[in-house]
Residue, then its C-alpha position, 0 to 999 in steps of 0.5 A: m495843236s488846237t485847244p479842245e472846245n470847253k463844252i461846260a454849257e452843254l453838260d447834262a444834269a448828271a455831269q454837272a452834279e459830278l463836276n460840282k462833287v469834285l469841285g466841292t470836295a476839292l475845296g473842302v479838302a484843301r481848306e481842311q489841310l490848310e486849317e490843320q497843317g497850314v499848307f497842302l501839296p498838290f492833289a487831285i479828286a476824281v469821281e468814278p461812275a456809279t455801279e450796280e453794287n454802288s449806286e453813288p459815284e465813288v470819290r477818290l483822292l489822288a496824290v503823287q510823291p514829291a520828287e527829291d533831288p539827291e544832290n540837294p535833299e533840302a531843296d524846295i518841293d516843285a509843285e509844278v512837277m507834282m501837278a504835271d505828274l498828277v495830270q499824267l496819272l489821271n490821263d493814264q487812268r481817264e477811262t476809270f473816272n467821270a470827273v477830275a479836279f486838280v488842286s494847288d496852292v497858288t499866289l495871286l500876284d496882283e493881289g498879293k494873296d494866297a489862294v486855292h486853285v481848282l481846275a475841274e473837268h468832266r469826261d463829256g468835255g466841260s471844264v471850270a477853274i475856281v480860285q478861292p483866296y485865303t488869309a492865314p489865321d490871325p495869331e490871336t484868333g487862329v481863324w482862317e479867312f476864306s474869300e468867296p471863290s470865283a469861277e471861269a472857264g477852265q482848260l481841259q487837261v485829261w479829256i483832250 
């Protein structure tokens, strides 16, 4: 199976704005969850098209329940399974949305740092991945440190 072409450079201003909306919202929600809870489970952000009743596109937060192992209820949550479930959920509902972003907490092995990873895509064929490293708060200050995010072309997951 061939990889679909990433048309990020061809997106019009409205599509770019929707992509930016899911990216900004995704990074903001992840940061908020880290600051409040110290952790977050994978989730997705989606933008519905504007309607006659609502001139602004509607932003939705979507999540899936972590699977439990009945034989080992203390087992760690499998974030990869949760992410696969989110991709499937949004594939099933792709006609409802214009743009989506998948958000997960990752470890950058080369740097030995944790990071927020966001993979966003638009129905018109553009995808971008953002990685924002972070450091847990200093016990004295309680302040989280978030590095500048870096971006690269993403791989389409929903509109393929």
